[in-house]
C-alpha positions as CSV (number, residue, x, y, z in Angstrom):
1,X,111.5,159.6,95.3
2,X,112.9,157.7,98.3
3,X,112.3,159.4,101.6
4,X,114.8,159.8,104.4
5,X,115.4,156.8,106.6
6,X,113.6,157.3,110.0
7,X,115.0,154.3,111.8
8,X,118.5,152.8,112.5
9,X,119.8,149.4,113.4
10,X,123.2,148.9,114.9
11,X,124.9,145.9,116.5
12,X,126.7,145.6,119.9
13,X,128.1,142.7,121.7
14,X,127.0,142.2,125.3
15,X,128.2,139.1,127.3
16,X,129.1,137.3,124.0
17,X,125.7,137.9,122.5
18,X,125.0,140.1,119.5
19,X,122.5,142.7,120.4
20,X,120.7,144.7,117.7
21,X,119.7,148.1,118.9
22,X,116.7,149.5,117.0
23,X,115.9,153.2,117.2
24,X,113.7,155.7,115.5
25,X,110.4,155.1,113.7
26,X,110.4,151.6,112.1
27,X,107.5,152.0,109.6
28,X,106.9,150.3,106.3
29,X,109.2,152.6,104.4
30,X,112.0,152.3,106.9
31,X,111.7,148.5,107.1
32,X,112.0,148.2,103.4
33,X,115.1,150.4,103.3
34,X,116.8,148.7,106.3
35,X,115.8,145.1,105.4
36,X,119.1,144.1,103.7
37,X,121.2,146.1,106.1
38,X,119.6,144.5,109.1
39,X,120.3,140.9,107.9
40,X,123.8,141.9,106.9
41,X,124.4,143.4,110.3
42,X,123.3,140.2,112.0
43,X,125.2,137.9,109.7
44,X,127.5,135.4,111.4
45,X,125.8,135.6,114.8
46,X,124.5,132.3,116.3
47,X,121.9,134.1,118.3
48,X,120.8,137.7,118.6
49,X,118.9,139.8,121.1
50,X,116.8,142.8,120.2
51,X,117.0,146.0,122.2
52,X,113.9,148.0,121.5
53,X,114.2,150.6,124.3
54,X,115.0,153.4,121.7
55,X,112.2,152.4,119.3
56,X,109.7,155.3,119.0
57,X,107.2,153.8,116.6
58,X,106.7,150.4,114.9
59,X,104.0,149.1,112.5
60,X,103.4,145.6,111.2
61,X,106.0,145.9,108.5
62,X,108.6,146.7,111.1
63,X,107.4,143.9,113.4
64,X,107.8,141.5,110.4
65,X,111.4,142.6,110.0
66,X,112.2,142.1,113.6
67,X,110.5,138.7,113.8
68,X,112.3,137.7,110.6
69,X,115.7,138.7,112.2
70,X,115.0,136.5,115.2
71,X,113.7,133.6,113.2
72,X,116.9,133.6,111.0
73,X,119.1,133.4,114.1
74,X,117.2,131.0,116.4
75,X,114.7,133.4,117.9
76,X,115.2,132.1,121.4
77,X,115.9,135.4,123.2
78,X,113.0,137.7,123.8
79,X,113.3,141.4,122.9
80,X,114.0,143.9,125.7
81,X,112.6,147.3,126.2
82,X,109.7,146.9,123.9
83,X,106.6,149.0,124.5
84,X,103.3,147.1,125.0
85,X,101.9,147.9,121.6
86,X,105.2,146.9,120.0
87,X,105.2,143.6,121.9
88,X,101.6,143.0,120.7
89,X,102.6,143.6,117.1
90,X,105.5,141.2,117.5
91,X,103.2,138.5,118.8
92,X,100.9,139.0,115.7
93,X,103.8,138.8,113.4
94,X,105.1,135.6,114.9
95,X,101.6,134.0,114.5
96,X,101.4,135.1,110.9
97,X,104.9,133.8,110.2
98,X,104.1,130.3,111.3
99,X,103.7,127.9,108.3
100,X,100.2,126.4,107.9
101,X,99.7,123.0,109.4
102,X,99.9,120.2,106.9
103,X,96.6,118.5,106.2
104,X,96.2,115.1,107.9
105,X,97.2,112.2,105.7
106,X,94.2,110.0,105.2
107,X,93.4,107.1,102.9
108,X,91.1,109.4,101.0
109,X,94.1,111.7,100.1
110,X,96.1,108.7,98.9
111,X,93.4,107.4,96.6
112,X,91.2,105.5,99.1
113,X,87.6,106.5,99.9
114,X,87.8,106.8,103.6
115,X,89.8,106.1,106.8
116,X,88.3,102.7,107.3
117,X,86.2,100.2,105.2
118,X,83.1,101.3,107.2
119,X,83.7,104.9,106.3
120,X,84.1,104.0,102.7
121,X,80.8,102.1,102.7
122,X,79.1,105.0,104.4
123,X,80.5,107.5,101.9
124,X,79.4,105.3,99.0
125,X,75.8,105.0,100.4
126,X,75.7,108.7,100.9
127,X,76.9,109.3,97.3
128,X,74.3,106.9,95.9
129,X,71.7,108.8,98.0
130,X,72.8,112.1,96.5
131,X,72.6,110.6,93.0
132,X,69.0,109.3,93.7
133,X,68.0,112.7,95.1
134,X,69.5,114.5,92.0
135,X,67.5,112.2,89.7
136,X,64.3,112.7,91.7
137,X,64.7,116.5,91.7
138,X,65.9,116.8,88.1
139,X,62.6,118.2,86.8
140,X,63.0,121.2,89.1
141,X,66.7,121.5,88.2
142,X,66.5,120.8,84.5
143,X,68.4,124.0,83.7
144,X,71.4,122.5,85.3
145,X,71.4,119.6,82.9
146,X,72.8,121.1,79.7
147,X,72.0,119.3,76.5
148,X,75.4,120.3,74.8
149,X,77.3,118.6,77.7
150,X,75.1,115.5,77.4
151,X,75.8,115.2,73.7
152,X,79.5,115.8,74.2
153,X,79.8,113.0,76.8
154,X,77.8,110.7,74.5
155,X,80.1,111.4,71.7
156,X,83.2,110.7,73.8
157,X,81.8,107.6,75.4
158,X,80.1,106.0,72.4
159,X,80.8,107.4,69.0
160,X,84.6,107.6,69.4
161,X,84.6,104.1,70.9
162,X,82.9,102.4,67.9
163,X,86.2,101.6,66.0
164,X,87.6,99.9,69.1
165,X,84.3,98.1,69.8
166,X,84.2,96.8,66.2
167,X,87.8,95.6,66.2
168,X,87.5,93.9,69.6
169,X,84.1,92.3,68.6
170,X,85.4,91.0,65.3
171,X,88.5,89.5,66.9
172,X,86.6,88.0,69.8
173,X,84.1,86.3,67.4
174,X,86.9,85.0,65.2
175,X,88.9,83.6,68.1
176,X,85.9,82.0,69.8
177,X,84.8,80.4,66.6
178,X,88.2,79.0,65.7
179,X,89.0,77.7,69.2
180,X,85.5,76.1,69.5
181,X,85.5,74.6,66.0
182,X,88.8,72.6,66.4
183,X,87.6,70.4,69.3
184,X,84.0,70.2,68.1
185,X,85.0,69.0,64.7
186,X,86.1,65.7,66.1
187,X,82.5,65.0,66.9
188,X,81.1,66.4,63.7
189,X,79.4,69.2,65.6
190,X,81.4,72.1,64.2
191,X,78.2,73.5,62.6
192,X,77.0,74.3,66.1
193,X,79.9,76.7,66.6
194,X,77.6,79.4,65.2
195,X,75.1,78.6,67.9
196,X,77.7,78.7,70.7
197,X,79.3,82.0,69.5
198,X,75.9,83.7,68.9
199,X,74.6,82.8,72.4
200,X,77.9,83.8,74.1
201,X,78.1,87.2,72.4
202,X,74.4,88.2,72.6
203,X,73.8,87.1,76.2
204,X,77.2,87.6,77.9
205,X,80.3,88.8,76.1
206,X,78.7,91.6,74.2
207,X,77.5,93.6,77.3
208,X,80.5,92.5,79.3
209,X,83.2,93.5,76.8
210,X,81.4,96.8,76.0
211,X,81.4,97.6,79.7
212,X,85.1,96.9,80.0
213,X,85.8,99.2,77.1
214,X,83.6,101.9,78.6
215,X,85.4,101.5,82.0
216,X,88.8,101.7,80.4
217,X,88.1,104.7,78.1
218,X,85.3,106.6,79.7
219,X,85.2,105.8,83.3
220,X,88.8,106.8,83.8
221,X,88.1,110.0,81.8
222,X,85.1,110.9,84.0
223,X,87.3,110.4,87.1
224,X,90.1,112.5,85.7
225,X,87.9,115.3,84.6
226,X,86.0,115.6,87.9
227,X,89.1,115.0,89.9
228,X,90.9,117.9,88.2
229,X,87.9,120.1,88.9
230,X,88.0,119.1,92.6
231,X,91.8,119.7,92.8
232,X,91.3,123.2,91.2
233,X,88.4,123.9,93.7
234,X,85.9,124.3,90.8
235,X,83.4,121.9,92.5
236,X,83.6,124.1,95.7
237,X,82.8,127.1,93.4
238,X,79.7,125.4,92.1
239,X,78.5,124.7,95.6
240,X,79.2,128.3,96.6
241,X,77.0,129.4,93.7
242,X,74.2,127.1,95.0
243,X,74.6,124.8,92.0
244,X,74.4,121.1,92.7
245,X,77.6,119.3,91.5
246,X,75.9,116.0,91.3
247,X,73.2,117.3,89.0
248,X,75.6,119.2,86.8
249,X,78.5,116.8,86.7
250,X,77.3,113.3,87.5
251,X,73.8,113.1,85.8
252,X,74.9,114.1,82.3
253,X,77.7,111.5,82.3
254,X,75.4,108.9,83.8
255,X,72.7,109.5,81.1
256,X,75.2,109.6,78.3
257,X,76.8,106.3,79.3
258,X,73.4,104.5,79.7
259,X,72.3,105.8,76.3
260,X,75.4,104.8,74.3
261,X,75.8,101.3,75.8
262,X,73.0,99.6,73.9
263,X,74.5,100.8,70.6
264,X,78.0,99.7,71.7
265,X,76.7,96.2,72.7
266,X,74.8,95.9,69.4
267,X,77.9,96.9,67.4
268,X,80.1,94.4,69.2
269,X,77.5,91.7,68.7
270,X,77.4,92.3,64.9
271,X,81.2,92.5,64.7
272,X,81.6,89.3,66.6
273,X,79.1,87.4,64.4
274,X,80.9,88.7,61.4
275,X,84.2,87.3,62.8
276,X,82.5,84.0,63.5
277,X,81.0,83.9,60.0
278,X,84.5,84.4,58.6
279,X,85.8,81.3,60.3
280,X,82.8,79.3,59.4
281,X,83.1,80.3,55.7
282,X,86.7,79.2,55.8
283,X,85.6,75.8,57.1
284,X,83.3,75.5,54.1
285,X,79.9,76.4,55.5
286,X,77.8,78.8,53.4
287,X,76.7,82.1,55.0
288,X,73.0,81.2,54.7
289,X,73.5,78.1,56.8
290,X,75.4,80.1,59.5
291,X,72.6,82.7,59.5
292,X,70.0,80.0,60.1
293,X,72.0,78.6,63.0
294,X,72.3,82.0,64.6
295,X,68.6,82.7,64.3
296,X,67.7,79.3,65.8
297,X,70.1,79.8,68.7
298,X,69.6,83.4,69.7
299,X,66.2,84.9,70.2
300,X,65.0,88.4,70.4
301,X,64.7,88.0,74.2
302,X,68.4,87.2,74.4
303,X,69.2,90.3,72.4
304,X,67.0,92.6,74.5
305,X,68.3,91.1,77.7
306,X,71.9,91.8,76.6
307,X,71.0,95.4,75.7
308,X,69.3,95.8,79.1
309,X,72.4,94.5,80.9
310,X,74.6,96.8,78.8
311,X,72.5,99.8,80.0
312,X,72.9,98.7,83.6
313,X,76.6,98.2,83.2
314,X,77.0,101.6,81.6
315,X,75.2,103.3,84.5
316,X,77.4,101.4,87.1
317,X,80.6,102.4,85.2
318,X,79.6,106.1,85.0
319,X,78.5,106.3,88.7
320,X,81.7,104.7,89.9
321,X,83.9,106.9,87.6
322,X,82.2,110.1,88.9
323,X,82.4,108.8,92.5
324,X,86.2,108.3,92.1
325,X,86.5,111.8,90.7
326,X,84.6,113.4,93.5
327,X,86.7,111.4,96.1
328,X,90.0,112.7,94.6
329,X,92.5,113.5,97.4
330,X,95.3,116.0,97.6
331,X,98.6,115.8,95.8
332,X,100.0,115.5,92.3
333,X,99.2,111.8,92.0
334,X,95.6,112.1,93.3
335,X,94.0,112.4,89.8
336,X,95.9,109.4,88.5
337,X,94.8,107.3,91.5
338,X,91.2,108.4,91.0
339,X,91.4,107.3,87.4
340,X,92.8,103.9,88.4
341,X,90.2,103.4,91.0
342,X,87.5,104.2,88.5
343,X,88.7,101.6,86.0
344,X,89.2,98.9,88.7
345,X,85.9,99.7,90.4
346,X,84.0,99.8,87.1
347,X,85.3,96.4,85.9
348,X,84.7,94.7,89.3
349,X,81.1,96.2,89.5
350,X,80.4,95.0,86.0
351,X,81.4,91.4,86.7
352,X,79.4,91.4,90.0
353,X,76.3,92.7,88.2
354,X,76.8,90.2,85.4
355,X,76.8,87.4,88.0
356,X,73.6,88.8,89.6
357,X,71.9,89.1,86.2
358,X,72.9,85.5,85.4
359,X,71.3,84.3,88.6
360,X,68.2,86.5,88.1
361,X,67.7,85.4,84.5
362,X,68.1,81.7,85.5
363,X,65.5,82.1,88.3
364,X,63.1,83.8,85.9
365,X,63.6,81.3,83.1
366,X,64.9,83.8,80.6
């Protein structure tokens, strides 16, 4: 049942200014009942003044009503006749009514990793340190590394990518063999196309193309998943519960990517060799001859070196994808920018690592 109104608001004009005279007890119930009437009374006035000399009592609800009336009509004239406690309530209501300050716009919130290149480098070094500490302390935190999560990430990163890896590998081997056989046939050396394609796939193209597929499919997915968790403040919740986000979110993805990359590289190598064998068969060479050429050209060390590079590429793609997710900024486009940064960063890091491995293997005579 609605109680009796204990306050009243009426309007008077003094010196061309609309003055709202508030009287009685302006508590929560009275403010709710007078809310529409008060704004209707002040409608059409460019500026209003409040006369609170007849106000007997006011709580925060009443103060909110009075501050809202002033804000709706300029709020430039201070109230008159207000008791000290009422004036204090009005000050509190004004502070509470102010909109929150917008967060400062930084490059991190727009998809970058810091306010300057040096800040981005410092953040990256700090992140790599956190990953190293998480790996070192994993035996003490092994309960945070859940096996079902690890298997799920391995399935997404490796098992579901096998059809794409086989298709790309077969087409790459077929194209390389055909494009190489046409000029080499002029010199009667088209038989050595098998050697060329085998060495290219096993040593370079197998790990490199597998890493590009991993960056496009899985690195972006890692960034989007972790970025969505950060936007929804789930990572802050993990830290509040004393759970290390790097151990729970980064390490399972890192281990899964490194485990599935050798299988992806091997699958791409086999598919590429099959594509090359198809072209060589079409040129009239028996498969047994092609197999002998492949065995003579590519050694077990070449294969193991390619698998090792694939593991390193997978780790780099996973680390960069998780880093992009953890660095997600604020806004509706932040997750998409994080996924883009993960793909670009993963591919660039893979090519740089491939160049370093090429130099290293050359110096070691491998």
